[in-house]
N, C-alpha and C positions, 0 to 999 in steps of 0.2 A: 504494500500500500504506500509506504514511504517513497519508494522508487517512482511510482506512478505520479505522486504529488510533485516530486522533484522535476520530472519531465514536464508536467503541466506548468509549473512555475517558470521553467526555462523558456517554454514556448510562449507564454504570456509576456515575459520580459522582452524576448526578442521581437515579438510583434509590436509591443508598445514602443520599443526603441526605434524600430524601422519607421513606425508611424510618426514619431517625433522628428526624426531626421527628414522625412519626406515633407512634413509641414514646414520645417525651417527652410528647406530648399525652395519650396514654392514661394514663401514670403521673400526670401533673398532674391529670387529671380523677378518677382513682381515689383519690388521697391523702385528699381530704376525706371520702370514703365510709368509709375504714378508721379514721379517728379517731373515738373515742367522745365524743359530746357529753356535757357535764355534765347531770345530771338536773335537771329544773325543781324549784323549791322545792315541798315537800309532804312527806307521810308515806306511806311505801311498806311493804308486806310483802314481804320479800326472803328467799328460801330461801338456805341456806348449808350448808356441810359443814365439820366439824372434821377436819383432816387430821393424820396422824402427822407428826412433825417431819421436814421436808425431803422429804416424799413426797407422792404423790397417793392414798395409802391412808387410808381412814376410820379415825379414832382411836376408841378406846373412849369417850373423853370426849364424843363426838358424841351418845351416847344420854342424856347428863345435861343436855342443853340442848333446849328446845322449838323447833320450827320453825313458821312462819318468824320471822325477826328483824324488828323494826320499825325502819325507817331513816327518820330525819327529815332532810331536806335544807333548809337555810336559809342564804341568803347565802354559798353556796359551801362550807358545812361539812356534813359527814355525821355525824350522831350515831346510833349503833346501840344498840338496847335488846334484850337477850336475857333469857329467863326460864330460870333455873337450877333444874332438878329435883333432888330429894334434897338440898336446900340444906344440911341438917345434915352431909352427907358431903363436900361441896365446901368445904374449909377455906380455900382461896385461889383467886382467879381474877384474873389480871393480863393486861393487854394492852399491847403495845409502843406507847409514845408518844414521839416524837422519839428513837428508838433505845434507850429505857429501858423495861423492864417496870414498869408501874404498876398498882396495884389499880384495878379497874373500880369506878365509883361505884355504890353500892347505892341504888336508887331506892325500892324497896319490898320488904317481906318479908311472906310469908303463912305463918305457922307452922302453921295448920290444914292447908294443902296441902303444906307443907314445900317451898316455892318462894321464890325471891327474883328480883327484876328488877334487872339491872345495866345500866349504860350507859357508853359510851366513844365518843370521836371517832375516825373513820377518815379519813385524808387521801385515800386512793385505794381505792375499793371494788372496782376491777378487779384490784388486787394482793392477794396473800396477806398476811394480818395475823398477825404473831407473837403468840402468847399462851402463858400458863402456868397450870396448875391443879394443885392438890393434892387428892387424894381420900383421906379417912381413914375406915376402917371399924373402929371400936374393937372390936367383937364378935370379929373374927378377927385383930385386931392388924395390919391392913394400912394402909400409907400409900403411895400412888402419886403420883409427881411426873411431870407430863406437859408437855413442850414440844410445842406444836402450832401449826398455822396455821389461820386461819379463811379460807375461800374463799367469797366471796359471789357469787350469781348476779347477772345484770344486772338493773338496775331497768327 
């Protein structure tokens, strides 16, 4: 009887050991597949959504920005350019940089089309980017202040 139990214990141990090794091997092989590689240097058109603060719901501000964004990747840095529509109504547009909201750099302004192009650096395009905007409509005496997040699609 003792000999039969010994064989059974050896068989169970071997089986458990093989199962453990196989599981570890599967996870080791899958890990590189789940990590997102950095995009190659270049310029990309990337769709994005402006989300209401701390939600996955589209913000009203989304309609004031054209799609797609232009993303330039160079030496590991991501520089995003957005075109702001109704530029005269968007009195402030800030993006979080190193934990602080900073004015996005105005690259160009087109008064005839009432647009402006702004740019800012984004460390991680896979993460939501905190932003802030003010919309002022003097005719109706409206000023809206919007804390939002920018969610970029994959390159």
